[in-house]
N, C-alpha and C positions, 0 to 999 in steps of 0.2 A: 943769599937774601931770604930764601925759603927757610933755611935752617935757623936764621935769626928770628923770623916770624914764629917758627915752631917753638923755639926756646922761650920766646916772649910769652906765648900762649901757655906753655907749661908753667912758667914762673907765675903768671897771673892766676892760673888755676890753683897753684900751691898756696899762694897768699890768701886766696879766697877760702880755701879749705882751713887754713890756720885761723883766719878770722871767724869762720863759722864754728870751728871747734871751740874757740875762746868764748863766743857768745853762748853756745850751747852749755859749756861748762859753767858759765856765770849764771844762766837760768837754772841749771840743776842745783847749783849751790844755794841760790835764793829759795828754790822750792824745798831743798833739804833743810835749810835753816828754819823754815816755817814749821817743819815737822809734820807728822801725820794728822789727819782730821781728828780732833779730840772727841772722844765719846761723850764728854761732858757738855759739848756745844749744843745750842738750840738746833733741833732737827725734828722731822716728823717721827712720832713714836713708833718704835719697832713692833710693839704689841698692839697699839691702837693707832693706826695711821691717820685717823680722823683728828687726832690730837697731837700736841707738841711734846717732845721729850727734852728735858733740860737737866744737866748734871746727872744723867743716867736714869731719870725718873720721868714717867708720864705726868704732865702738869696741866692744870687749867689756868689759863692766863686771864686775870681780872684787873681792870684798871680804871683810871679816871685822872684827868689833869685839867688845870685851868688855862693852859695854852696848848696850841698845836705845835708851834716851834719852840719846844720846851727848852732847848739848849740856849735860847736867847733870854730866858726868864731870869730876872735878877735874883730872886730868892728860890732858885730851883732846888737847892739842897734841902730846904725845909719842905718843899712840895714832895720830894722823893721820900723823905723821912715819914711824912704823914701817910703817904700811900703804903709804904712798907708796914707801918704800924697797923693799918687797917687790913692787912693781908693781901694787898695788891702787888702785882708783879708784872705789869704791862703798861707801856705808854706809847703814844704816837709822837713822832718828831718830824715835822716838815722842815725842809731846808729853806724856810721862808724868812723874808726880811721886811715884811710889809707893816709891822707894828711900830709905834713910836718907840724910839730908843734902840731899835734893832740895828745890827751891823750888816753890811753887805760883804760878799766874799772877796771882793777885789780892792786893791789899793786905790786911794783917791788923792789927787794932788791938790795944791793950794787953790786952784781955780775951780775945784769941784768936779773935775773930769776924772774918770776911772781909767786905769790901765789894765786891760784884761790879761796882760802877761805878768802882772804882779799881784800877789795875794795880800789880803788884809789879815795879818797874823792874828789879830785879836778875835776875828770871826772864827777861825779854825781852832784857836786855843779854847774858845767857848765850847765848840763841838767836841773836842777831845776830852775836856774836863767833864762834860756831860756824860760821855760814854764811860769814863772811869767811875763816876759817881753811881751810875745805874748798875754797872758790873759789880761794884762792891756791895750792892743791895740786892743782887739777883733779880733785877727788874729788866725784863725783855723790852727792847726798843724796836719799834717798827718805823723805819725811816721812809719818808716820801721824798724822793730825790728831786723831782721837778715840781715846785710849788705853783701849780697852774695859775692861780689868781694873781701871782706876782708879775705876770706877763700880759696883763690886760688892764685897760681903763687907767685910773689914776696911778696904780702901782707901776704900770709900764712907763709912765712919765718919769719915775724915779729909778728904774731898773738900770744897772750898769750895762746890760746887754743892749739897751736902746742906743742906737748909734749916736744920738745927740748927746748922750751922757758919757761917752768914752772917746779916747783918742786912738783907739785901736782899729775900729771898724768904720768903713765908709758906707753910707746909705746905698750908693750905686753898686758897690762890690758885693755887699752882704745881702742886699735886697730885703731889709727889714724896715717896716714903716716906723716913723717916730711917734705916731699917735694911733692908738687902737681903742676907740670909744665903746666897742661892743663887749658883750658878755662872752666868757670863754666857750660857751656852748656853740657859738657861731664859728669857732676855730679860725679867726681872721689873722692870727699871728703866724707867719711862716716860720717862726722859730721852731715850731713843732713839726715841721715838714722837711727838715734839713737832711735826714738820713739818706743813704745811697739809693734805696729803693723808691724814694720820693723825689725831692728837689735836688738831692745830692749837692747840697750847699757846703762844699769843702771849706770855704773861707770861714764859715760860722762853726762848722762841725768840729774843727780843731780846738776851738775854745770851749765848746760843750764837753768834748772829750777830756780836756784838761781839768775842768771842774769835777767830773766824775772820777778821774784818776786821783785827784787830790782828796776827795771824800773817801775813796777806797783805801788810800794810803794810811788813813787814820782809823777807819772802821774795821778793816779786814783782820787785824790782830785780835779783835774782840770776838767772844763766842756767844754773845747774847743779842745779836743784831739780825733783824729781818729787813728785807728791801721791797718797797713798793715803788713803782716807777713814777706814778703821778697821783694827783688829787682830782678826782671827778673829771677825768678826761673825756673829750668827745672827738679827739683826732683819730687819724688812721691807725689801725692796729700795728702797722709797720714800725711806728715810733717806739712803742713800748717793747715790742719784740726785739728790735735792734738793741736797745739798752739792756734788756734782760739777758740776751745772749752775750753781750759785751761784758757785763758784770760777772756772769758765770765764767767766762773765759779768763778774765783777769784773775779771778779768785783761784781758778784751777792752776794757773801759771805760778801762783804764789803758794800752792799746796794747801789751799783753803777750800771750804765748801760753803756755799751761800744758798739762800732760799728767797725766791722773788715772787711778786704778784703784780697785778695792775688793778687800779680802781677806776671803774667806768662811771659816767654821769647818770645814765638812765635809772630811774627809781624802780622800774619793773625789771626784776631779775630775769624775766623771760625775753627781754630785749636782746636782739641778736648780737649786740656788741659784747655782752657778758659772756657769750659763747667763746670769745677769743681767749678767755681765761679758763673757763670750764673745760673746753674741748682740747686744750693744748698743754698737757702735763709736761711735754718735752720743753716747753718754754717757761711755764709758770709752775712753781712748786707748791703754792697754796692759793686759795681763792678768797678774795676780799669782797664781802657782800654788805658793806655798811649801808649802801643805798636802800637795802631792804627795810632799814629802820625808818624810812618815810612811810611805810605801811603801818596801819594801826590795827589793834585788836587781833582777832583770829587770822585775818589774811597775813599778818606778819609771821605768825607761826607756820601757816600752811606753805607760804612761799619760801621761807627759810629752810624748812624741813625738806621741801621738794628738791632743793638744790643739792643737799647732801645725798638724798636718794638717787638723784641723777648721777652724781659722781660714783656712787656705789655700783649702780647698774652698768656704768661704762667701764668698770674695772680700774678707775683712776681716783679712788677715794684718797683724799688728802685733806689737810687742815683747812677749815673755813673760819675766817676772822671777821669780827665786827669792831673795827677800830673807832667807829663813831656812832654812839647811841644818842639819838636826838631826844629832846623833851626837857623842858624847864618851866619854872613858874612864869617866866616871861612869855612862854607859848610861841616862840619863834618857829616858823614853818608849820604852825598849827598843831604843834605837839606840846601838850602840857606836861607837868611833872608826873601825873598819874601814868600816862602812856609811856613816858620815858623809862620809869622804873619797871613797868610791866615788860617793856621791850627788852630791857637788860636781862631780867630773869627768864623770860621766854627763850632768849637766845642761848642762855646757859642750858636750859632744859632740852631744847631741841637738838643740841649737839654742837654749838659753836666752840671752836678751840680757844678763842680769845674774844673778850667782850670789854669794851671801854666806854665810859661816859664821855660824850663830846664836851668841848669847852663851852663856857657860857658865852653868849646867851642861847646858843643852839642846844646846849645840854647843861647838865648840872656839875660838870667838871669834877673837882675834888672837894665839893662842899661837904658840910657835916652830914647831910643826907646821903650823899654818894659814899662817904666813908662807912656809914652804918650799913648800907646795902652791900658793899664789897665785903665788909667784915662778916656779915651774916651769911652771904653766899659762900664765902670761903669756909666758914665753920661747918655749915650743913653739908656741903659737898664733900668735905674731908671726912665727915662722920658717916656718910652714906657708903655702905659696903658695896663695892662693885660699881661705883659711879661711872667709870669710863666704859664698862661693859654694858651698862644699862641702856635702854632705848626709850624714845618718846612713845607713850602708849595711851593715847586719849581713849581708846576702846575700853580701857579698864574703868573709866568713869561713866556712871549712869546718872539719870536725873540731872543732867548738866545742861545749862543754857549756853549760848554762844559766848565765848571769851570768859566764862565764869571760873574755870579751873583747868590746870594743865598737869600732866603726869609724866614723870620719867621713872622707869622701873626696870629692875632685874627680877622678873617674875619668880616667885618662890623664895626670894631673898630680901629685897629692899624696894621701897616705893617712896618717891618724893613728889608731893602734890602742892601746887601753888595756887592761891587765890589772890587776885589783884584787889577785889572788893569783897565785902561780906557775901557769904554764899554757903550753900550746902549741897554736897554730892555724895554718891555712894561709890566706894572703891571696891572693885572685884578682888577679893583675896582668896579665891578658890584654890590657888596654888599653895596656899599656906594653911588651909582649913584644918583646924585641930591643933595647930602648933602654937607655942608661946610666942608672942610678939611684943615689941616695945614701941610705943608711939610718943614722939616728941613734937612739940609745936614751937615755932619761932615767930615772934612779931618782928618783922624785918626792920621797920623804921626805928624801933627802940632797941633792937638787938636783945630783946627780952625772951628768954626761954621759959616755957611753962613746965611745971613739974611733969616729968615723963610718966607715962602710964604703962603698966604691964598687963597684957590682955591675952585671952585665948582666942585665936582667930576663928571667925565663922566665915561663911562664903562671901560675905561683904561687910564693909565697915562704913558707917556714916561719918563723914567729916564735915564739921561746921566751923566756918571762919566767922568770928564775931568782930572782926575789924579788917582794915585794909592790909594788904601785903603780908599774908600769913602763909607760912610753909609748914607742912606736916611731913614728918619722916617716920615711916613705919618699917620696921625691920624684924626679921626672925631673931629671937633671943628672949632674954628675961627668964624668970623662974617659973 
């Protein structure tokens, strides 16, 4: 009898080893088929880790779009063509379904009930087509996986994850309310507390995992995708950390490399919740600071720059993105067009790796004005020698009033100065004194370049802006 038991145990162990070997071989084949991480993929720049590198070159990401969930936009191809023509290369894409005409991710039956075990093919086809269109145009996509506002108030009433809208979940088992009348800041939806370190809601988590797995099955083959866990979240840091780690793991298993971040709700970047991103490079590969764009004028510059300096001092310098720049003629959130454009330019000059105009009415999207600004910023930053090596240097400006002018410079080589309004300041050129310099001026709203001037540098140069949104580029060179 003992011999039979022993032989049975040996046979069982042998079968287990064969199955394990088969599974391991299959995973290795999948990883091998994916190939090595391509050097052309989006990734932090090897030379300038504060910026992104794409197709082997350090790049500045500039963008704007008229929708957040761009993959759901009917005329998305035209939108991408317009952005590309303006010199843009960066968009935001929430996996949201809350606008009229949007599709949801799950299949719906004739009674209007969703089946969380079945996909809506048209939804995922839209997503895959969008990634293909952006890849063809070298436009980097920052995906927000969990569209926070789809899970509260009126949007929750329509959401397939709401137990009343599907035939897969029961209210008693999954413990999700069918009505959530409060704003997301109150975090009243247990949907965002399902992870093992919180409610450990296994019944719900399996369907959340399936959604993320489906998304990754489409996005991972592409080299131009960044991942943000949420939109303006206020929930526990465990939620974002869980999904960031999960996405990194799945990508690694497929032989891919991905880069993740989280977007917190507080407008003050010194709020402790933002530290969950700043202080944890092992979890988040870049830092999203869009909420800084609720600041106005010089505090916007000071607060944004302070975060980059904090990362530098901590030894964890990595890209900082601004995927939502507020400000439009409608003045939503108290931000008018003037401050919106100023915020966009300030973000570029203080060192953001990526800057995008938010959708109307919170921003100017990809309006004619947005296209002009993107085009102008692309041209002048491309022309600036050593743009990525340069640093914000307000100390080089004198006779300056608050918020009058801003400077990014590589001392002794190139200087970029921006005026939001008419103004006049003196620029310290002592590092170039006696050298030949060339000065160019750009009127940003009209994309009009003034005739460049060749000068001999003295210790300082007076710059006078005779209109709004003027940029001056002063560089060593000329005859």
